[in-house]
N, C-alpha and C positions, 0 to 999 in steps of 0.2 A: 113262317119261321122254320128254318131247317134244324137239323140235330144239334149243331153248334149253338144256335140261339136258344134252344130249349135247355141244353145243359148249363149254359151260362145263366139263364134266367132262374133255374132251380137253385143254382149255387148262390146267387144273390139273395134269393128269398131265405135260404137256410142261414146265410150270414146275418141277414136282418133279424131273423127270429132269435138266433143265439145271442146277438148283441143286445137286443131289447130285453130278453129274459135275464141277461146278466145285470140289468139295472136293479134287480131285487137286492143285489149285494151292496148297492150304494148306501142304502139305509139313511137317506136324508143327510148325508155328510159330504161337504165339499172336499175334505181331505181324502175320503174314500173314492170320490169321483176322480180326483186328479192323480193320486199315487196309490190307490187301492189300500189305503190305510197302513202302508208299509208292512204288508203281510204276505207277500207272494214267495213261493218256493223256487228253488233253482231252475227246475224244468220250465216253469212259466216265464221266469225272467230271461233265461237264455233264448227261449223260443221267441219271445216278444222282441228282443234286441235283434235277432236274426230277421224277423219279419219286417222291422223298420229298415234294415239294410237291403234285404232282397225284395225291393218294391218295384213299382212300375218304372221309376227312373233307372234303377240299376239293372233291370232285365230288358224291358222294351227299349229303354234308352241305350243300354249297352249294345244290343243287336243293331239298332239304327246307326250308331256311331261307327261300329265295325263295318257295317254295310257301306257307309259313306267314306270312311277315312282309313280303315285298317284295324287290325287286331288290338293294338295298344290303345287306340283312341277310345275304345269301349271297355277293354279289360281293366283300365285304370280305375273304373268306378267300383266294382266289387273288391279289387285289391286295396284301394284306399279305404273303403268302409271296413273291410276286415282288419286292416292295420289299426284303424281307429279304435275298434273294439278291443284289440289286443293291448293297445296303449292304455285305454280306459281301465281294463282289468288290471294291468300291471301297476298303474300309478294313481288313478283317480277314483276308482269305484269305492274302495274301502273308506277313505276319509270323507268322501262326500255323502255316502250312505249313513255314516256314523253321525253326521250333523243333523239328521232328521228334518230335512227341508221339504217344502212343497213344490217349489219351482227353482230353476237354476239362478235367476236373479236374486233369490233369497241369499245366496252365497255372497254376491256382490254387496248386498245390503249389510250383512253381518260383518264382512271383512272391511268394507270401504265406506259404507253409509248410503244415504238416499240418492245422492247424485249418481254414483256408479250404478246403483240399482236401476234407476230410471233410464240412463243411457244404454246399459246392457240390455234392458228389457225392450227398448225401441229397436235396437239392432236385431235382436232375436225375433221380434215380431215380423220385421221386414223379411228376414231370412226365411222364416217358416211359412210366410204367405207364398213365397216363391216355391218352396218345397211342396206345399199343398197343391199349388197350381200344377206343378209337374206331374203329380200322381193322378190328379183329376183328368189331366190331358191324356195320360196313358189309358185310363179307364174309358174315357170318351172315344179314343181311337178304336179300342177293341169292340165296344158296343156298336160303334158305327159299322164295323165290318160284319159282326155276327148277326146283328138285327137288321142291317140294311137301312139304317136311319141316318138322318143328318147328324153331323158331329155335335151340334148344339144340344140335341136331345140326348145324345150319349153322355155328354159331360153333365147335363142337368140331372139325369137319372142317377148317376154316380153320386153327385152332390147331395141329392135328397136322401138317398140311402145312408150315406155317411153321417149326415146331420141327425137323422132319426136315432141311429144306434149309439152315436157319440153322446147326444143329449141324455139318452136313457141310461147307458151303462158306463160311460167314461172309460177309464183304464181297464176296468173289469171286462168290458165288452171286447177290447183289444185282446186281453189275455185269453179269453175263451174262443174267440173266432180265430186267433192266430194258431191255435192248436191243430186245426185242420187245414188252414190256409198255407202256411209256410212250407210244411213238409210235402204237401201236394205240389207246390210250385217247384221245389228243389228236385223232387222225384221226376216230375214231368220234363224239366229242362234236361236232365240226364237221359231220360228215355228218348227225347227228341234228338239229341246229339248222337246217341248210340244207334238210333235207327239209320242215320246216314253213315256214320262211321263204320258200322258193322256190315255195310253192304246190303241192307234190306231195302234201300231205295232203288229206283230204276237206273241210277248212275253210280258207278264205283267211287269210293271215297277219294282215291288218288286223283281222279278227274276233277272232282269238286274242289279239292285242295289246290291243285296246280292251276286252276282257272284264275285264282286270285293273283294280282300283281305281286312280285317278290317283296316290294316294300310294305305290303299289307301284313306280311307274316314274319319278316325277319326282325332283328333287334334294333334296326335303325330308328324305330319309333321311340327308342329310349336314349339315343345319342346324336341323331341327325336333326339339327334344327329345321332343315328343309322338310323333314318328314314329321314335324310336329312334336319333337322331343321336349321343347320348353313347355308346350301346352300340356303334354302328358305328365311331366313331372310336377307342373303346377297343380294339376288335378289330383295327383296322388297326395301332395302336401295339403291341399285344401280339404280333402276328404279325410286323410289320415290324421291330421292334427286339428284342422278347423272344425271337423265334425265332432270332436270332443266337446265343443261348446254347442251341443245340440240339445234343444229342449226335449225332444221326444226320447232320445237315448237316455238323458238324465232322469226323465220321469220314471223310466223303467229301472234305472239304478236306484233311485230313491224308493221304489216300491218293494225292493227286496227286503226280506224279513230281518236280515242282518248284514253287516259289512262283508263277511266271507261269501255269503250267497250272492251279493252284488258283484264281487270280484269274479267268482266262478261263472256267473251268468254272462258277464261281458266276454270272458274267454270262450265260453260255449258259443255265443252269438258270433264271435269273430271266426271260429272254426267253421261254422255252418255257412257263413258268408263266403269265405275263401273256397269252399267246396263248390260254389257256383261259377267260379271264374272261367273254367274250361268250357262247360256246356253252353253257357249263355253267349260267350264271346265267339265260339266256333259256329254257333247258329248264325251269326252275322256273316261269316264266310260262306256258309251254305246258302244264305239268302242272296249273296252276291252272285252265286252261280245260277240260281233258279229265277230270280226276279229281274225285271228290266231296271236299268240304272236310273231311269228318269222318274221313278215313283217317289212319293213322299217317304223318306227313310223311316219315319215313325210308324208306317204301316207294314214294314218289313216282317216283323215277327207275327202279327196277326195274319197276314197273307200267307206266310210260310206254313203256319199252323193249320189253316183252313184248306189250303190247296195242295200241299205236298207231303203231308204227314197222315198216318192212319188216324181215323176219327178219335179213338180213345186218347192217343197222345196229344193230338192237336187241341182237343177239348180240355184236357187236363192242364195244358199250358195256358190256355186262355182263362180258365177258371183260376189258376194259380196267380197269374199276373193281376187279374181283376181283384182277387182277394188281397194280395199283397199291396196293391195300389190303394185300395180302400182303407186297409189297415193303417198304412203310413199317413194317408190323408187324415184319417181319424185321429191318430196320435199327434200329428202336427197341429190340427185344428184345436184339439183339447189343450195342447201346450200353449198355443197363442192365447186362447181364451183365459186360461188360468193365469198367465202373466198379466193380462189386462185386468182381471178381477182382483187377483191377489196383490200384485205389486203396484200397479198403477192406481186402481180405484181404492182398494182397502187400505194400503199403507201410505202411499204418497199423497193422494188427493184427500182421502178422508182423515187420516191421522195427522199428516204433516201440515196440510194447509187448512183444512176445515176444523181440525182439533175436536172431532166428534168421537163418541164411544165407538169401539170397534164392532165388526160383525161377529155373529155367531157362526158356527160351522154350517148350519143350514142356510144362512144368508150368503155365505161364500159359495155354496152349492148353487143357489138361485142365480147369483150374479154371473158365475161361470157359464151356466147353461144359456143365459140370455146372450152373453158375448159370443157364443158359438155361431149364432145365426148371421150377424153382419160379417163376421170374419170368413164364413163360408161363401157368402156372396162375393166378397172381394177376391178370394182365391179362385172361385169359379170364373170370374170375369177375366182375371189374368190368364188362366188356363185356356179360356176360349179365344181371346184375342191374340195371345202370343204363345201358341202351343209349341213347346220344345222340351219334351222329356229327355233326361240325360244331361243336357246343357244346363237346365234349371237346377239340377242337384248340385253341380259344381259351383254355379253362381251363388246359390243360397249360402254355401259355406265359405266362399271367398269373403263374404261380408263379415262374418263373425271371426274368421281366421285373422283378418287384418286388424281388428280392433279389440276383440274380447278375449282372445286366447291368452295373451300375455298377462292380463290381470288375474285370470283364473289360475294360471300356472304359478306365477309369483305369489299370489295370495295364499296358495296352499303350501308352498315349499320354501318361501323366503321370508324371514322374520322382519326384514326391513321394508317389505312392500307396504305402501300406504295409500291414502286416499288421493292426494294430488297426482301421484304416478298413475293410478288407475284411470283418473279422469282424462289426463293427457293422452294416455295410450288409447283409450276408447275413442276419443274424438279425432286425434291426428291419424291414427292407423286407418280408421274408416274413411276419413276425408281423402287421404292419399289414394286409397283404393278407388274411390269415386273419381278422382281426378285422372288416374291412370286409365279408367274405363273409357274416357273421352280422348285422351291424349297419347296413349301408348301405341306406337306403330304396329301394324298388323304382324310384321315379321318378328317382332319381339313378344308376341302374345305368349303368355305364361309367366313372364317376368312381372306382369301386373298383378299376378297372384302371389309371387314369391317375395317381392321387395317390401310391400307394406308391413307384413308381420315382423320383418327384421328391423325396420325403423321403429315399429311399435315396441318391440322388446328393448331396443337400445334406449329409447326415450324413457321407458319405464324405469330402467336402472338409473339413468342420469337424474331424473326428477326425484326419485325416491331417496337417493343419497344426498341430494341437495336440500331436501326438506325434512330430514330426520329430526332436527332440533325442535321444529314446531309441530311436526306430525310423526311421532315415533311409531314405526310400524308394529313394534312389539306389543303396543297397547291393544291391538285387535287380532294379533296372530293366533292367540290361543282359542279363538272361536272355532278353529278347525277341530279341536278336541272337546268341544262343548255341545251336548245334546240337550236342547231346551225341553222343559215339560210340555206335554202334548197341548195343554190349555194355552200356553204361550205361543206355540206354533200356530194354532188355529186362530188366535186373536191377532196375529201379526206382530206381537210384541216379543219377538224372538230373543231379544237381549235383556228382557226385564230382570232376570235373575243371574245374568252373567256378571262375574266379578273379574276385573282385570287383575293380573298379578304384578302390576307395576304401579307406582304412585303417580306416574306422569298423566296428567289430565288436560294438558294444553291442547290436545287434539279433539277435545270434546267427547271423551270416551263415555261409556255407560255409567261410570261412577262420578262423573263431574256434575257440578250443580247447573252448569250452563252447557247446552249441547253445542258441539262445534258446528262449523258452517255447512257440514255435509252429513250430519247425524240425524237419526230419527228423533222426533220431538219427545217420544216417550222415554228416551234414554236417561233423561234427567231424573227419572223416578226409579232408576235401577236399584238403588239401595233401599 
């Protein structure tokens, strides 16, 4: 094992030890495992959000896409993620944090009922399995290079480490490992870029820069369809808006100690993410000069780091990407598992269908930890058989952008938003995106990302207005200003003490004697 391998191995061990040690803060609580007991300060929230954005997909994936297609093909990833965090901070973080939720599908339950909760949960599970796969793939590629092992063993090592500290420490593990992971990564990216830009390499910067084809660096990537403009704008929209419906981002928003901290944390995370656009994207241009064009693009950053940079910078980049990738894989894995345990098992299966007493906080903890294992196996399998960091990130949020973004936005900001509109939007938007995946001509790629959300938004408005008499949206709109008691949140009976401020009960609201067709069965006991 050479110096790079030793450095990365030590870094992984440190990450594992810190993550496991953070498990002491969980205190046998599922809510503390998933959202750190809604207790985290600004610096931790902002750092964690930046770490989820500056991951293996947005760094290694960015470099590989620039290496293959040009600057904008990769730069759209950190740009989109940064815009997403700015949008979240401006409009979504404060009201969502105020609601004291455990998972994002909790919002769909409170605002629209069990049906929307289940559908949104399924979409988000699929989306985040893809996200986890992309980050495990990024880690696997780096370990393959630095340890000289087969890619299978690289991704397996990453998966085992992530599982151990996620099971042990949950969101606390992410909070404490991110404190040294993300700043190391950002600093290393800038050091690597400045090494070449500042003329410290064996080739002047202008030679490296001018070696790239003009279309790699000009603005045609944003306006010329032939140079990928539709794809690039589709990626910006999918990440900038679709990523708002991100389980891992929202876990961190929910973990903030108050709404103002959540808002400022999102803005801090967005600024840190935008700070990586130039160095990571330009390293793709550097790789295009130094590396043969026929290599696997996913190996561009690891090879550039180990063969053409000083040891300290190259090792720091590899450690930073490994740490960021594992952090995002951990956050995504925890988010998926919490949706399975909290929304699918605890509320929909156990309460709605089996009508059994609910879990305690410790039972939620146990169920979430158990769910982590099979979800990691699935994510690892996807990452091994279909490795594509960068592309995975965009695809992951195409799915929720198409179906789940409209219900979240209208549910927060439009009083007439109701259950039928949410169900139609979730189903039709996602189905159209799936159909376009198989039918959209290659030359129109990008439109398959942009069109489904427009249809989803349009249908939401039409259906909501057409069904107001039977399902008045106002009956559930006020949940956005309602923070349930902690015991109700833990039990999954979020609406137990919620009182509607209208007398309309035809939608089966919490004060009605008979639950509506899409309400939680416990709602009938609200009074």
